[in-house]
SETOR-431732 format. One record per atom (N, C-alpha, C, O): x, y, z; residue in three letters. Coordinates in steps of 0.2 Angstrom, whole numbers, padded with zeros to 4 digits, always signed. Layout:
# SETOR-431732
XYZALA ...
This chain:
# SETOR-431732
-0021-0083+1330MET -0026-0087+1328MET -0026-0091+1332MET -0031-0093+1336MET -0021-0093+1333LYS -0020-0101+1338LYS -0023-0101+1345LYS -0025-0106+1348LYS -0022-0094+1348THR -0025-0095+1354THR -0032-0094+1353THR -0035-0096+1358THR -0036-0091+1346ARG -0042-0092+1346ARG -0047-0100+1347ARG -0053-0101+1349ARG -0041-0104+1344THR -0044-0110+1343THR -0043-0113+1348THR -0047-0117+1350THR -0038-0112+1352MET -0038-0115+1360MET -0043-0113+1364MET -0046-0116+1369MET -0044-0106+1362LYS -0050-0106+1367LYS -0058-0107+1365LYS -0063-0107+1369LYS -0058-0109+1359MET -0064-0112+1358MET -0063-0119+1358MET -0066-0123+1361MET -0057-0121+1356LEU -0057-0129+1360LEU -0058-0130+1370LEU -0060-0136+1372LEU -0057-0125+1373GLY -0059-0126+1379GLY -0066-0125+1380GLY -0069-0129+1384GLY -0070-0121+1378MET -0079-0118+1379MET -0080-0126+1377MET -0081-0130+1382MET -0081-0130+1369TYR -0081-0136+1368TYR -0081-0139+1375TYR -0086-0139+1378TYR -0075-0141+1379ILE -0073-0146+1382ILE -0076-0142+1389ILE -0074-0145+1394ILE -0080-0138+1391ILE -0085-0134+1396ILE -0090-0139+1395ILE -0092-0143+1399ILE -0090-0137+1387LEU -0100-0140+1386LEU -0099-0147+1386LEU -0104-0151+1387LEU -0092-0150+1385GLY -0094-0159+1385GLY -0094-0159+1391GLY -0099-0163+1393GLY -0090-0156+1397ILE -0091-0160+1404ILE -0097-0159+1406ILE -0100-0163+1409ILE -0100-0152+1406LEU -0108-0150+1408LEU -0113-0155+1405LEU -0118-0156+1409LEU -0112-0158+1399PHE -0117-0163+1397PHE -0115-0170+1401PHE -0119-0172+1404PHE -0110-0171+1401GLY -0107-0177+1403GLY -0110-0177+1412GLY -0112-0182+1414GLY -0108-0171+1415LEU -0110-0172+1421LEU -0120-0174+1423LEU -0123-0177+1427LEU -0122-0170+1417SER -0130-0169+1417SER -0131-0177+1417SER -0133-0180+1422SER -0126-0180+1409ILE -0131-0186+1409ILE -0128-0192+1415ILE -0131-0198+1416ILE -0122-0190+1419ALA -0121-0195+1424ALA -0125-0194+1431ALA -0125-0196+1437ALA -0128-0188+1428HIS -0134-0187+1436HIS -0130-0185+1440HIS -0133-0185+1445HIS -0124-0183+1440ILE -0121-0180+1447ILE -0122-0174+1448ILE -0120-0171+1453ILE -0125-0170+1443ILE -0126-0162+1443ILE -0135-0163+1442ILE -0136-0167+1437ILE -0140-0161+1443PRO -0147-0161+1440PRO -0146-0156+1434PRO -0143-0151+1434PRO -0149-0160+1430SER -0149-0155+1423SER -0154-0149+1423SER -0155-0145+1418SER -0157-0149+1428VAL -0159-0143+1430VAL -0156-0137+1433VAL -0160-0132+1434VAL -0148-0138+1434ALA -0143-0135+1435ALA -0139-0133+1432ALA -0135-0128+1433ALA -0139-0138+1427VAL -0134-0138+1419VAL -0136-0133+1415VAL -0133-0130+1411VAL -0145-0134+1415ALA -0146-0129+1409ALA -0144-0122+1409ALA -0141-0119+1404ALA -0146-0120+1414PRO -0143-0112+1413PRO -0134-0110+1412PRO -0131-0105+1409PRO -0131-0116+1414LEU -0123-0114+1411LEU -0122-0119+1406LEU -0116-0121+1405LEU -0125-0121+1403PHE -0124-0123+1395PHE -0125-0119+1392PHE -0121-0117+1388PHE -0132-0115+1394LEU -0135-0112+1387LEU -0127-0104+1388LEU -0124-0102+1384LEU -0127-0100+1396VAL -0121-0097+1394VAL -0118-0097+1392VAL -0116-0093+1389VAL -0112-0104+1392VAL -0106-0105+1388VAL -0111-0104+1380VAL -0110-0100+1375VAL -0116-0109+1381LEU -0117-0107+1371LEU -0117-0099+1370LEU -0112-0096+1367LEU -0120-0097+1372ILE -0121-0087+1371ILE -0114-0084+1369ILE -0112-0079+1365ILE -0108-0088+1376VAL -0102-0083+1376VAL -0100-0087+1370VAL -0099-0082+1365VAL -0098-0093+1366MET -0098-0096+1361MET -0098-0092+1355MET -0094-0090+1351MET -0106-0090+1354VAL -0108-0086+1346VAL -0106-0080+1348VAL -0103-0078+1343VAL -0105-0074+1353ILE -0103-0070+1355ILE -0095-0070+1352ILE -0093-0066+1348ILE -0092-0075+1355TYR -0083-0075+1352TYR -0082-0078+1344TYR -0078-0076+1339TYR -0085-0082+1344ILE -0086-0083+1335ILE -0089-0077+1332ILE -0087-0078+1326ILE -0093-0071+1332PHE -0094-0068+1327PHE -0092-0061+1328PHE -0095-0057+1324PHE -0088-0060+1334ALA -0085-0053+1337ALA -0079-0051+1331ALA -0076-0045+1331ALA -0077-0057+1327PRO -0071-0054+1323PRO -0074-0051+1316PRO -0071-0050+1311PRO -0081-0051+1317TYR -0085-0050+1310TYR -0086-0043+1312TYR -0088-0039+1307TYR -0086-0040+1318ILE -0089-0033+1320ILE -0084-0031+1320ILE -0080-0034+1323ILE -0082-0021+1316PRO -0079-0019+1320PRO -0079-0017+1325PRO -0085-0017+1328PRO -0072-0015+1329PRO -0073-0010+1335PRO -0077-0004+1334PRO -0079-0001+1329PRO -0078-0004+1342SER -0082+0001+1344SER -0081+0007+1342SER -0085+0011+1339SER -0075+0008+1343TRP -0070+0015+1343TRP -0070+0016+1335TRP -0070+0022+1334TRP -0069+0012+1330ALA -0067+0012+1323ALA -0070+0018+1319ALA -0067+0020+1315ALA -0077+0020+1321LYS -0080+0026+1318LYS -0078+0031+1321LYS -0076+0035+1317LYS -0078+0033+1327ARG -0074+0039+1331ARG -0069+0040+1328ARG -0069+0045+1324ARG -0062+0035+1326VAL -0058+0035+1325VAL -0059+0039+1318VAL -0058+0045+1317VAL -0060+0035+1314ALA -0063+0039+1306ALA -0063+0044+1306ALA -0060+0048+1304ALA -0067+0045+1309ARG -0070+0053+1308ARG -0065+0059+1312ARG -0062+0063+1309ARG -0065+0057+1318ASP -0063+0062+1323ASP -0055+0061+1322ASP -0052+0065+1326ASP -0050+0056+1318GLY -0042+0055+1321GLY -0039+0058+1318GLY -0041+0062+1313GLY -0033+0057+1320LYS -0027+0061+1317LYS -0023+0056+1313LYS -0021+0050+1314LYS -0022+0063+1307GLN -0017+0058+1300GLN -0011+0056+1304GLN -0008+0059+1308GLN -0009+0050+1301ALA -0001+0049+1301ALA +0000+0044+1297ALA -0004+0042+1293ALA +0007+0042+1297GLN +0011+0036+1296GLN +0012+0033+1298GLN +0012+0035+1304GLN +0013+0026+1297ALA +0014+0020+1303ALA +0019+0016+1299ALA +0018+0016+1293ALA +0023+0012+1302THR +0027+0006+1298THR +0025+0000+1304THR +0026-0002+1310THR +0022-0004+1296VAL +0020-0012+1298VAL +0026-0014+1302VAL +0032-0012+1302VAL +0024-0019+1308LEU +0030-0021+1311LEU +0034-0028+1311LEU +0040-0030+1310LEU +0026-0032+1310VAL +0026-0039+1309VAL +0018-0040+1306VAL +0014-0036+1308VAL +0017-0045+1301ASN +0012-0045+1298ASN +0012-0052+1298ASN +0015-0055+1294ASN +0007-0057+1304ASP +0005-0063+1302ASP +0000-0064+1297ASP +0000-0070+1295ASP -0004-0060+1295PHE -0010-0061+1288PHE -0007-0062+1284PHE -0011-0063+1279PHE -0001-0062+1282ALA +0000-0060+1274ALA -0002-0067+1270ALA -0001-0068+1264ALA -0005-0070+1273ASP -0008-0077+1269ASP -0014-0079+1272ASP -0017-0085+1273ASP -0016-0074+1274ALA -0023-0075+1276ALA -0030-0076+1271ALA -0031-0072+1267ALA -0034-0081+1271ARG -0037-0082+1266ARG -0047-0085+1271ARG -0049-0088+1276ARG -0049-0083+1265GLY -0057-0085+1270GLY -0060-0078+1271GLY -0060-0073+1267GLY -0064-0079+1280ALA -0068-0074+1279ALA -0063-0067+1280ALA -0058-0066+1283ALA -0068-0062+1278ASP -0063-0055+1279ASP -0065-0053+1289ASP -0070-0049+1291ASP -0062-0054+1291LEU -0063-0054+1300LEU -0057-0047+1300LEU -0053-0047+1297LEU -0059-0043+1306TRP -0055-0038+1307TRP -0050-0042+1312TRP -0051-0046+1315TRP -0044-0037+1310VAL -0038-0041+1313VAL -0032-0037+1318VAL -0031-0032+1313VAL -0030-0035+1321ALA -0025-0031+1323ALA -0018-0032+1322ALA -0015-0037+1323ALA -0016-0027+1317VAL -0007-0028+1314VAL -0003-0025+1320VAL -0006-0020+1323VAL +0003-0027+1322PRO +0006-0020+1327PRO +0010-0015+1321PRO +0012-0016+1316PRO +0010-0010+1323VAL +0012-0005+1321VAL +0016+0002+1323VAL +0014+0004+1328VAL +0021+0005+1321GLU +0025+0010+1324GLU +0022+0018+1320GLU +0024+0021+1315GLU +0016+0021+1324VAL +0014+0025+1323VAL +0019+0031+1323VAL +0022+0033+1328VAL +0021+0035+1318LYS +0023+0042+1317LYS +0021+0048+1317LYS +0024+0052+1312LYS +0017+0052+1322PRO +0013+0057+1322PRO +0018+0062+1319PRO +0024+0061+1318PRO +0014+0070+1318GLY +0017+0074+1315GLY +0020+0077+1319GLY +0025+0080+1319GLY +0016+0078+1325ASP +0018+0084+1331ASP +0019+0081+1336ASP +0019+0084+1341ASP +0021+0074+1337GLY +0024+0072+1344GLY +0028+0064+1343GLY +0028+0062+1338GLY +0032+0060+1348PRO +0035+0055+1346PRO +0031+0049+1344PRO +0025+0047+1345PRO +0036+0046+1341ALA +0033+0039+1336ALA +0030+0035+1343ALA +0032+0037+1349ALA +0026+0031+1342PHE +0022+0025+1349PHE +0021+0019+1346PHE +0019+0020+1340PHE +0021+0012+1348LYS +0019+0009+1345LYS +0012+0006+1347LYS +0011+0005+1353LYS +0007+0004+1343ALA +0001+0000+1342ALA +0000-0003+1339ALA +0003-0005+1334ALA -0008-0005+1341GLN -0012-0013+1337GLN -0015-0007+1331GLN -0019-0003+1333GLN -0013-0008+1323MET -0018-0005+1320MET -0022-0010+1319MET -0020-0016+1318MET -0029-0007+1319ARG -0035-0012+1313ARG -0037-0014+1308ARG -0035-0010+1305ARG -0038-0016+1307CYS -0040-0018+1297CYS -0043-0024+1298CYS -0044-0028+1302CYS -0046-0024+1290LYS -0050-0031+1288LYS -0043-0036+1286LYS -0039-0035+1281LYS -0044-0040+1289SER -0041-0046+1286SER -0037-0047+1279SER -0031-0048+1279SER -0041-0045+1273SER -0040-0045+1266SER -0035-0039+1265SER -0030-0040+1263SER -0037-0032+1268GLN -0030-0027+1268GLN -0024-0028+1273GLN -0019-0025+1272GLN -0024-0033+1277ALA -0018-0034+1279ALA -0015-0039+1276ALA -0009-0039+1276ALA -0017-0044+1273ALA -0014-0047+1269ALA -0010-0045+1264ALA -0007-0049+1261ALA -0011-0039+1261ARG -0007-0034+1255ARG +0000-0031+1258ARG +0005-0029+1255ARG -0001-0032+1266LEU +0004-0028+1269LEU +0010-0029+1271LEU +0009-0029+1277LEU +0016-0031+1271THR +0024-0033+1273THR +0027-0029+1278THR +0026-0023+1279THR +0030-0033+1279ALA +0034-0030+1287ALA +0038-0026+1285ALA +0041-0028+1280ALA +0038-0019+1289GLY +0041-0015+1286GLY +0039-0008+1279GLY +0042-0004+1277GLY +0033-0010+1278ALA +0029-0007+1273ALA +0026-0001+1277ALA +0024-0002+1283ALA +0026+0006+1273SER +0024+0012+1277SER +0014+0013+1273SER +0012+0014+1267SER +0011+0013+1280VAL +0004+0014+1278VAL +0002+0022+1283VAL +0004+0024+1288VAL -0003+0025+1277SER -0006+0029+1282SER -0012+0026+1286SER -0015+0022+1283SER -0012+0028+1292VAL -0016+0026+1296VAL -0020+0032+1300VAL -0018+0037+1299VAL -0025+0032+1304ARG -0028+0037+1306ARG -0029+0036+1313ARG -0030+0030+1314ARG -0028+0039+1319TYR -0027+0036+1325TYR -0029+0043+1332TYR -0029+0049+1332TYR -0030+0040+1335ASP -0033+0044+1343ASP -0027+0044+1348ASP -0026+0039+1351ASP -0024+0051+1348PRO -0019+0052+1353PRO -0019+0052+1359PRO -0013+0052+1362PRO -0025+0051+1361VAL -0027+0050+1367VAL -0025+0042+1371VAL -0021+0041+1375VAL -0030+0038+1368LYS -0030+0030+1369LYS -0025+0026+1365LYS -0025+0020+1367LYS -0020+0029+1360LYS -0018+0025+1353LYS -0021+0023+1352LYS -0019+0017+1354LYS -0024+0022+1349LEU -0027+0016+1344LEU -0028+0019+1338LEU -0030+0025+1337LEU -0025+0013+1331ALA -0022+0016+1325ALA -0029+0011+1320ALA -0030+0005+1321ALA -0031+0015+1315LEU -0035+0011+1311LEU -0032+0013+1303LEU -0030+0019+1301LEU -0031+0008+1300LEU -0029+0010+1293LEU -0033+0014+1287LEU -0038+0011+1284LEU -0032+0019+1286ALA -0033+0025+1282ALA -0035+0023+1276ALA -0036+0027+1271ALA 
């Protein structure tokens, strides 16, 4: 979450610089307006992206293989607030192949109930190594 905060801070700084350059008449307002609009659109997309499930989630939930996984680290144990899509590092142990590490996607409310070392049931894509909490 700290990197998201830093990226948002960077976007606010860019907006401030563009606004300052426009007010100081260093860059004409006509030239700054499209840049300002692009940065605002990127910010809105960046803000709402965690609320949207990954594009591959429905496919993996429907067609993925079932396996057990072990939670390696859980930084979301004390997650509060909005129910966002998060990535939790796991080691997936399929029945028909070697174990592999993946980023399991789940909601932050689900991740809050997991502890490091916990065994969970996942559905995964064997080709792209994508995991989804089952």
